[in-house]
MARMIVO-274895 format. One record per residue (C-alpha): residue in one letter; residue number from 1; x, y, z; chain. Coordinates in steps of 0.1 Angstrom, whole numbers. Example, Ala and Ser with C-alpha at 12.3 -4.5 7.8 and 13.67 -1.06 7.14 Angstrom:
% residues 2
PT  resn  resi     px     py     pz  chain
PT     A     1    123    -45     78      A
PT     S     2    137    -11     71      A
***
This chain:
% residues 109
PT  resn  resi     px     py     pz  chain
PT     M     1   -621    388   1069      A
PT     S     2   -648    372   1090      A
PT     L     3   -661    337   1092      A
PT     T     4   -695    348   1078      A
PT     S     5   -677    360   1047      A
PT     I     6   -669    323   1040      A
PT     L     7   -697    304   1058      A
PT     S     8   -734    314   1061      A
PT     A     9   -745    328   1094      A
PT     E    10   -775    303   1094      A
PT     A    11   -752    273   1089      A
PT     I    12   -729    285   1117      A
PT     E    13   -760    289   1140      A
PT     N    14   -772    254   1131      A
PT     A    15   -738    239   1138      A
PT     L    16   -735    256   1172      A
PT     K    17   -770    245   1182      A
PT     D    18   -760    209   1175      A
PT     C    19   -732    210   1201      A
PT     Q    20   -746    233   1228      A
PT     A    21   -744    206   1255      A
PT     P    22   -710    199   1271      A
PT     E    23   -693    168   1256      A
PT     S    24   -716    170   1225      A
PT     F    25   -690    185   1201      A
PT     C    26   -681    163   1172      A
PT     Y    27   -657    181   1148      A
PT     K    28   -668    161   1117      A
PT     R    29   -704    169   1123      A
PT     F    30   -696    205   1131      A
PT     F    31   -676    210   1099      A
PT     Q    32   -705    194   1079      A
PT     L    33   -732    215   1095      A
PT     C    34   -714    248   1092      A
PT     G    35   -705    241   1056      A
PT     L    36   -668    241   1060      A
PT     S    37   -663    206   1047      A
PT     S    38   -677    216   1013      A
PT     K    39   -654    246   1009      A
PT     T    40   -623    249    988      A
PT     P    41   -588    243   1002      A
PT     K    42   -582    281   1000      A
PT     E    43   -614    289   1020      A
PT     I    44   -604    263   1046      A
PT     Q    45   -570    280   1049      A
PT     D    46   -587    313   1053      A
PT     V    47   -609    299   1081      A
PT     F    48   -578    285   1098      A
PT     H    49   -561    319   1098      A
PT     I    50   -592    334   1114      A
PT     L    51   -591    307   1141      A
PT     D    52   -554    312   1147      A
PT     D    53   -560    340   1171      A
PT     D    54   -523    348   1178      A
PT     D    55   -512    344   1141      A
PT     S    56   -486    318   1151      A
PT     G    57   -494    295   1122      A
PT     Y    58   -509    270   1146      A
PT     I    59   -540    265   1166      A
PT     E    60   -529    256   1201      A
PT     E    61   -549    240   1229      A
PT     S    62   -555    274   1245      A
PT     E    63   -571    287   1212      A
PT     L    64   -590    255   1206      A
PT     K    65   -608    258   1239      A
PT     Y    66   -625    289   1225      A
PT     F    67   -631    274   1190      A
PT     L    68   -669    277   1191      A
PT     Q    69   -667    313   1203      A
PT     R    70   -647    322   1172      A
PT     F    71   -678    312   1152      A
PT     Q    72   -702    331   1175      A
PT     P    73   -694    352   1206      A
PT     G    74   -712    339   1236      A
PT     A    75   -710    302   1224      A
PT     R    76   -697    278   1250      A
PT     T    77   -661    268   1255      A
PT     L    78   -650    233   1247      A
PT     T    79   -645    211   1276      A
PT     E    80   -610    199   1284      A
PT     A    81   -619    164   1270      A
PT     E    82   -633    178   1238      A
PT     T    83   -603    200   1234      A
PT     K    84   -578    172   1238      A
PT     S    85   -598    149   1216      A
PT     F    86   -599    176   1189      A
PT     I    87   -562    181   1190      A
PT     S    88   -553    144   1190      A
PT     A    89   -576    139   1160      A
PT     A    90   -558    165   1139      A
PT     D    91   -523    166   1153      A
PT     G    92   -505    143   1128      A
PT     D    93   -470    152   1139      A
PT     C    94   -478    150   1177      A
PT     D    95   -465    185   1185      A
PT     G    96   -495    194   1205      A
PT     R    97   -509    219   1181      A
PT     I    98   -528    220   1147      A
PT     G    99   -510    234   1116      A
PT     V   100   -529    246   1085      A
PT     E   101   -522    214   1066      A
PT     E   102   -534    193   1095      A
PT     F   103   -565    214   1098      A
PT     Q   104   -573    211   1061      A
PT     S   105   -568    173   1062      A
PT     M   106   -591    171   1092      A
PT     V   107   -618    192   1076      A
PT     L   108   -617    173   1043      A
PT     S   109   -615    138   1059      A
***
């Protein structure tokens, strides 16, 4: 399964254009622009599993750094500040990683 089987390639491209500059990534805006925030809980879970590169059941900081590249190869990496902000916004249990339920809550908030 690929992200473009859930999200339109055009929406992904628009979302990536919006955050090209370092320190410009806003997860809420990104989720809206790429169309993820309007998807079903099952579709959001499917996206989570695509983003969970090592199939650990969590998105760790090392995976999150390459979050944008999962949407489009060649996209920029998130800065350390963006990565830490992203994790802290979603990490409800403070374990330093994002679980599927935390990701779903973040996308739908």
